Backbone as CSV, one residue per row, in Angstrom:
resi,resn,N_x,N_y,N_z,CA_x,CA_y,CA_z,C_x,C_y,C_z
1,MET,97.079,101.621,82.264,96.933,101.847,80.853,98.029,101.130,80.080
2,LEU,99.253,101.136,80.600,100.337,100.436,79.932,100.085,98.933,79.938
3,GLY,99.605,98.400,81.060,99.317,96.970,81.138,98.249,96.554,80.154
4,GLU,97.247,97.400,79.985,96.182,97.101,79.028,96.732,97.046,77.600
5,GLY,97.640,97.962,77.276,98.239,97.972,75.944,99.074,96.733,75.693
6,VAL,99.828,96.298,76.694,100.651,95.101,76.550,99.766,93.877,76.383
7,ILE,98.689,93.797,77.157,97.787,92.654,77.039,97.102,92.653,75.675
8,ASN,96.681,93.807,75.190,96.058,93.871,73.869,97.037,93.449,72.779
9,ASP,98.278,93.888,72.883,99.289,93.475,71.916,99.536,91.975,71.980
10,ALA,99.623,91.442,73.195,99.856,90.004,73.358,98.705,89.198,72.779
11,VAL,97.487,89.630,73.024,96.327,88.910,72.503,96.304,88.949,70.977
12,SER,96.602,90.096,70.387,96.571,90.179,68.927,97.669,89.333,68.305
13,ILE,98.854,89.283,68.906,99.927,88.431,68.395,99.540,86.968,68.497
14,ILE,98.962,86.571,69.614,98.590,85.170,69.810,97.472,84.754,68.865
15,VAL,96.493,85.614,68.676,95.395,85.282,67.752,95.935,85.125,66.331
16,TYR,96.831,85.998,65.915,97.419,85.912,64.579,98.221,84.621,64.421
17,GLN,99.067,84.309,65.413,99.864,83.087,65.343,98.986,81.841,65.391
18,THR,97.904,81.882,66.156,97.000,80.744,66.242,96.326,80.477,64.906
19,ILE,95.885,81.526,64.247,95.239,81.352,62.946,96.237,80.803,61.932
20,LEU,97.474,81.271,61.984,98.491,80.731,61.079,98.763,79.257,61.358
21,GLN,98.771,78.857,62.630,99.011,77.455,62.976,97.837,76.562,62.603
22,MET,96.618,77.098,62.640,95.435,76.282,62.351,95.241,76.031,60.865
23,LYS,95.859,76.849,60.012,95.710,76.658,58.579,96.556,75.477,58.126
24,ASP,95.960,74.612,57.305,96.728,73.509,56.756,97.210,73.869,55.346
25,ALA,97.705,72.893,54.600,98.278,73.152,53.280,97.237,73.672,52.292
26,ASN,95.971,73.310,52.484,94.903,73.744,51.576,94.371,75.131,51.925
27,GLY,94.823,75.684,53.032,94.346,76.999,53.447,93.098,76.933,54.313
28,GLU,92.659,75.725,54.664,91.481,75.564,55.523,91.913,75.612,56.991
29,ILE,91.028,76.109,57.814,91.324,76.207,59.246,90.966,74.889,59.922
30,ASN,91.945,74.327,60.645,91.780,73.063,61.343,91.929,73.322,62.836
31,LEU,90.829,73.358,63.558,90.843,73.636,64.994,91.091,72.339,65.752
32,SER,92.168,72.320,66.545,92.500,71.118,67.302,92.906,71.500,68.725
33,LEU,92.868,70.519,69.597,93.205,70.749,71.008,94.663,71.159,71.209
34,PRO,95.642,70.553,70.509,97.026,71.015,70.697,97.233,72.478,70.292
35,THR,96.530,72.928,69.271,96.652,74.321,68.849,96.113,75.253,69.922
36,ILE,94.992,74.886,70.511,94.405,75.703,71.574,95.312,75.719,72.803
37,ALA,95.875,74.552,73.155,96.776,74.476,74.312,98.034,75.296,74.068
38,THR,98.571,75.246,72.854,99.746,76.040,72.520,99.439,77.525,72.610
39,SER,98.261,77.929,72.163,97.872,79.335,72.218,97.753,79.826,73.655
40,ILE,97.176,79.025,74.515,97.050,79.394,75.926,98.430,79.478,76.573
41,GLY,99.315,78.541,76.228,100.683,78.576,76.752,101.444,79.808,76.294
42,MET,101.290,80.180,75.011,101.944,81.383,74.489,101.418,82.630,75.183
43,PHE,100.119,82.675,75.435,99.524,83.823,76.120,100.086,83.958,77.531
44,CYS,100.141,82.849,78.262,100.675,82.889,79.626,102.147,83.292,79.622
45,TYR,102.912,82.777,78.658,104.326,83.137,78.565,104.499,84.629,78.308
46,LEU,103.730,85.191,77.380,103.852,86.609,77.065,103.447,87.490,78.245
47,ILE,102.416,87.093,78.960,101.975,87.875,80.120,103.049,87.856,81.210
48,ILE,103.578,86.677,81.509,104.593,86.564,82.558,105.863,87.314,82.153
49,ALA,106.263,87.183,80.891,107.471,87.884,80.431,107.275,89.397,80.476
50,SER,106.113,89.881,80.092,105.855,91.319,80.107,105.865,91.874,81.526
51,VAL,105.254,91.154,82.435,105.254,91.600,83.835,106.672,91.557,84.404
52,GLY,107.428,90.524,84.063,108.811,90.427,84.529,109.667,91.577,84.034
53,ILE,109.510,91.926,82.759,110.255,93.053,82.203,109.869,94.345,82.917
54,GLY,108.590,94.534,83.182,108.134,95.722,83.898,108.715,95.803,85.300
55,ILE,108.777,94.680,85.985,109.336,94.650,87.337,110.827,94.979,87.312
56,VAL,111.553,94.423,86.345,112.991,94.693,86.241,113.245,96.184,86.005
57,PHE,112.488,96.791,85.094,112.685,98.213,84.821,112.248,99.070,86.007
58,ALA,111.191,98.687,86.706,110.754,99.456,87.872,111.795,99.399,88.987
59,LEU,112.355,98.225,89.213,113.392,98.112,90.237,114.653,98.870,89.848
60,SER,114.991,98.861,88.570,116.202,99.566,88.154,116.040,101.084,88.269
61,ILE,114.886,101.627,87.895,114.701,103.076,88.023,114.631,103.485,89.490
62,SER,114.052,102.643,90.332,114.026,102.980,91.756,115.435,102.942,92.347
63,PHE,116.262,102.012,91.881,117.655,101.960,92.333,118.415,103.205,91.886
64,PHE,118.228,103.594,90.620,118.924,104.783,90.110,118.503,106.046,90.854
65,THR,117.229,106.224,91.089,116.776,107.440,91.766,117.191,107.464,93.235
66,LYS,117.394,106.307,93.830,117.824,106.282,95.230,119.332,106.491,95.362
67,LYS,120.116,105.880,94.496,121.571,105.897,94.649,122.243,107.113,94.012
68,ILE,121.708,107.638,92.930,122.343,108.771,92.268,121.778,110.056,92.878
69,THR,122.591,110.708,93.674,122.115,111.880,94.414,122.009,113.133,93.550
70,THR,122.685,113.164,92.417,122.597,114.352,91.553,121.222,114.478,90.909
71,LEU,120.462,113.394,90.872,119.102,113.476,90.328,118.192,114.314,91.215
72,LYS,118.451,114.312,92.503,117.616,115.099,93.423,117.836,116.600,93.249
73,GLU,118.999,116.961,92.736,119.281,118.374,92.496,118.628,118.881,91.211
74,ASN,118.335,117.997,90.298,117.742,118.371,89.018,116.464,117.544,88.807
75,PRO,115.317,118.013,89.310,114.090,117.218,89.240,113.579,116.996,87.813
76,VAL,113.903,117.916,86.904,113.457,117.726,85.516,114.136,116.503,84.911
77,PHE,115.414,116.351,85.171,116.142,115.192,84.668,115.630,113.907,85.305
78,GLU,115.309,113.981,86.597,114.800,112.805,87.303,113.458,112.349,86.722
79,ILE,112.562,113.277,86.497,111.251,112.934,85.935,111.389,112.453,84.495
80,SER,112.277,113.080,83.744,112.523,112.638,82.367,113.060,111.213,82.340
81,LEU,113.939,110.905,83.271,114.483,109.554,83.356,113.401,108.544,83.703
82,MET,112.465,108.935,84.558,111.365,108.036,84.909,110.469,107.770,83.712
83,PHE,110.159,108.802,82.938,109.366,108.601,81.731,110.117,107.755,80.706
84,LEU,111.416,107.974,80.597,112.223,107.209,79.659,112.237,105.728,80.017
85,PHE,112.392,105.423,81.293,112.384,104.031,81.711,111.008,103.391,81.494
86,GLY,109.945,104.151,81.723,108.610,103.616,81.458,108.397,103.296,79.996
87,TYR,108.836,104.202,79.135,108.713,103.964,77.693,109.636,102.839,77.246
88,LEU,110.829,102.784,77.808,111.780,101.736,77.455,111.265,100.349,77.837
89,SER,110.597,100.244,78.962,110.021,98.947,79.347,108.922,98.540,78.385
90,PHE,108.154,99.497,77.887,107.113,99.184,76.893,107.747,98.710,75.593
91,VAL,108.808,99.366,75.153,109.465,98.979,73.907,110.094,97.593,74.033
92,VAL,110.726,97.315,75.154,111.351,96.012,75.342,110.294,94.917,75.442
93,ALA,109.196,95.191,76.149,108.134,94.170,76.287,107.482,93.912,74.952
């Protein structure tokens, strides 16, 4: 569900930026191959960056839960930290 939200956000940002790039000085839309190629490149960049951010946050929370032993004594704090890291990765992405 989180991945779907990130992809939907990425697509809406790219479509908006593409329409802005296609407009010329008169306000008419000019569809060209470089604009389409740039849009595809931006989409791939956003997808790769979003997945990379998710991987970094997943590895960091797994490191914290493994190394900090006081989290095992307080499961509410551990679960809260996991939700916080999940939300934080969404905000950063």
